[in-house]
N, C-alpha and C positions, 0 to 999 in steps of 0.2 A: 832176515830177522836178526837182531842183535843177540848177544849172550844174555841168558837169564841172570839177573843180579842175584847174588849170593847173600847180601845184607840189604837192610833198609827196604825190604819188600813191601812194607805198608805205605811207602812213599810213591808219589807220581814218577812217571818217566823223567829221568835225568835229574832228579832231586835227591840229594844225599845228606846225611847228618855226619859232620866232622867235628869232633871235640866240642859237642854241644851246640853247634851252630849249623843251621840248614843252608845248603848251597844248591843253586840251579846251575848245572853245567851243559850249556848249549852245544850243539854240534859245531857251531862256528862262533868264535868269540871268547872272551874271558868269562870265568865263572862269576856268578852274581850271588851276593850274600843275601839271604832271605831273612835271616834273624834267628833268635833262639827259641821263641815261642812258636810251636807248631801251627796254631791257628793263624797267626799273623804271617807266618812263612807261606801257608797255603794261599792266603789272600794276595800276597805279593807275587806268588808264582802265577795265580790266575790273572793278575793284571798284566803280567809279561807275555803270556802265550795268547792273551786276547780271547775273543769269543769263539774262535774256530774250535770245532769238536767233531771228530770223525764219526763217533756214535756207531761203532760197528761191533766190537768185541765187549765181553764182560769187563775186561780190563779198562776200556774206555769208560764204561758206565761207572765203575768203581772210582776212577779218577774224578769224574764230574760230581759224584755223589759226595766225595771227600772234600771237594773245593766248594760246593754250593750248600751242602746239608750239614755235614758234621761240624764245621766250625761254629754253627749257630747254636747247637743244643747237645752236643756229645763231648765227652771227656777224651783227653789224649789217649788213655788206655783203650777206649772203644775205637778210635781211629785206627790204632795198631791192630785190634782184632778184626776189623773189617779188611784190613790188607792180608791177613794171614791165609784167607781162603782164595788168594790171588792165584793159586795153583790153576784155577779155572779161567784165569785172565785172558788167555789166548783163544778161548772158545767163543762162539756166538751165543748169546744168552739162551735162545730157544733150543740150543743143543745140549744145554746142562740139564740132566735129569735128576729126579729124586734118588734113583739108584746110585748114581755117582756120588751124590752128596752123603748117602748112607755109607758108601764105601770110604769116602774121605773121614767120616766120623769114626769108623772102625779101625782105620789104619793110622790115624793121626798120632804122632809121637813127639815127645819133648826132645829137647837137645840131647838129653842123656838116654834116649831110646825108650823111655817109659810111655805107656799109653796114657792119654789125657782126654778121656771121654767127656768129662764136663766142659773143658775148654772147647773141644771140638764142636759139641752141641751149641754152645754159646756162639761160636763163630759162624756156624751155619745159620742159626736163627737171625743173627745180625745180617747175614747175606740176604735173608728174605726181605729186609727193608730196601736193599739195593735193587732187588727184582721188582719190587713195587714201584720204585722210581723209574726203572727201565721200561715198564709198561706205560707209565705215564709220558715218558719221553719217546714213546713209539719205537723202541729198540727191541722190545720183547712182548710176546703175546700172552705168556703164562708165567706163573711164579712156582717153580718146582719145590719151594720150601713150604708152600701152603699145603696143609694136610699131612706133613710128615709126622711121624710118631717119635717124640723125643723121650718117651718113657716117663717113669715116675720121677718126681722131684728128688734130688739127693738128699739124704739126711743131713741134719745140721751138723756143722763141725763142732767138735768139743770146745767148751768155753776155756779160754786162756786165763788161769788164775792170776790175780794181780801180783802174787809173789813171783811168778815167772817173769812178769814185766819188770819188776824191780831187780830181779837177777840179771836180766839183760842190761838194764841201765848200768849196773855195776861194772860191766866189762866194756861199756860204750863210752865214747868221748862225750864231752859236754854239749857239743852241738847236736848229736844224735839224741842225747837224753832230753834236751829241750824239746826237739821235735816229738818224741815219744809222749812226753807230759802234755804238750799242747793237743796231740791227738786224743789222749785219754780224757782230758779236761773238756775239749770241745766237741769231740766226736766227729770231726771233719775228715774228709778224705785227703789222702796224700796230695792229689792234685790241686786241692784248695788250700793246703797248709803251706807248701813250698813257695808259692808266690805271694804269701801274706806280707802285706806292707803296713808301715806305721800309720798311714792315713786311713787304715781300717780300724784303728783304735779310736772309739768315741767315748763320750762321758757315760753312756749307758752300758757299753761292753765292746765286744769285738764283732765286726760286721763281715759276714762272708756272703758271696754270691756263688752259689754252688755250680761249678762247671758242667756237672752232668745233667741237672734239671733246670738250672737258671733260677732256681728259688733263692730268695734272700733269707738269711738266718742271722739273728742277732743273739750272741751268746753273752749273757749278762755277767758283769764282774762278780768274782767272788775273791776272797782273800788268796786262795791258792791260785787262781787264774792270773791274778795281778802279780803274784810272785813269780810265776813261770815266765810271763811277758817281761818282767824286769830282768830275768836271767838272759832272756833272748836279746834285749837291748844291750846287755853288757858284753856280748860276744864281740870279739875283734873281727874285722876292724870297726871302729866307731864311724868312720867316714870312708866310703858311703855306708850308712847304716839304714837304708831304706827298707830292706828286707829283714824280717825277724829271723828267719832261718836262712843263714847266708854262709857262703864259702869263706875261705880265708882271703879272698879278694873281694869280699863284700857283695858278691853276685848271688842270685837264687840258684839253688841246685837244679840241674836237669834231672829228669826221671831216671836216666841211666846212672848219673853220678851218685845220686841218692841211694839207689838200689845197691850200688857197689859198696858203700859204707855200711849199709844195713846188713848185707850178706857177710861182710867181714866180722861185724859184731855178732851176728847170729851164729857164725861158725865157732867162735869162742865161747858162746853161751852153750851150744850144744855139746862141745868138747868137755865143758865143765859139768855135763850131766843135765842140761836144761832142756826144755820142751821146745821144739821148733815151731814157729808160728810167723804169720805175714804181718806187715804193717797194717794192712787193711783189717786184720782181726782186732786191732785196737778200737775200732769203731763198736764192735761187740762188747769189748771191756768197758768202754764208756757208757753203752747202753744199760749194761748190767748194773752199773753204779747208780742209775736214776732210781728216784723213789717210786715212780709209776711207769707203766708202759707208754703213757701219753706224754710224760716228761721226756723219755727217750725218743719218741717220735719227733717231738719238737726240736730237740737238740740235733738229731741226725738229719732233720729236714725232709722227712718222708711225707708224702701226700696222705698216707693212711696208716694207722697204728697196726693194721694187719701186716704190712710190709715189715715193720719193726719187729713184730712178734715172730714171723716167719723166718727172718734171716739173721736177726741180731741178738734177740733174747734167747740164749742158748742154755741158760741154767735151768733149775728146777722151778716149775710154776708154783708160786705161793698163793695160798688161799686161806681164808679165816674160817674156823669151824662154825657150824650153825649154833646160834644162841638157844 
């Protein structure tokens, strides 16, 4: 057995991320460039290794799941989460027990050693989907995740005041400021904003196909949205200017590259006394700015208004008095 990899654990065997590009390094022969987009890289990887599949360990199942299932309907963040529970990858699926998964939840730590119970529960829940496929593919007979007690839903996170967003923009560069304004205006996820192209700009507005759900969302033009898009178009370089949020080389940001500039700006913001928040929190900021819950639901692309209310409308509930 080879050494357990210390990084890129969410990737298939012999696939690595190097400076924003995915590579396949076979045991014999030269490395093969798979591309910058993870979904395309996995498709290319699948075509290289062919249809052969050992189908023994949970790691084998995870690899097949990520190649055949995730590129069709899951976001890049979800693909990474699926791989984090790969600590069980060397085990046969039917030897993974609910007790082992509970222990994983209880002992899961972040890079700085802090407990991350919410992330751990999310990873185990996602692993349940893998086990469902393992049963279908004849590799497992039971799903240990089914029936597990994940406890009560965590309380809503505090709403990020728009003043905090503006304070962050004051210490951020223009590229990050444009991305922040686009997120607040459109309510879209980071994974759908970073690859945003000019050909998604139509006469009616900006068209998104959400990577997580596959749903199409048209964000209609407003004067503010047009002004933000004009700022994005004005970013250097102009050629190539295909992507609205682009690096100084005109290319789209990788998730890792964008996270780096976000964290640098956030560190300055917090040092100046600001509130720490995530880029994903900007979806809630966008939802709170909607006139109604239904408007927020449509903007965020949720199938039901209940999801919007439960996760993104974090402020005080408003109601009219009885007449």
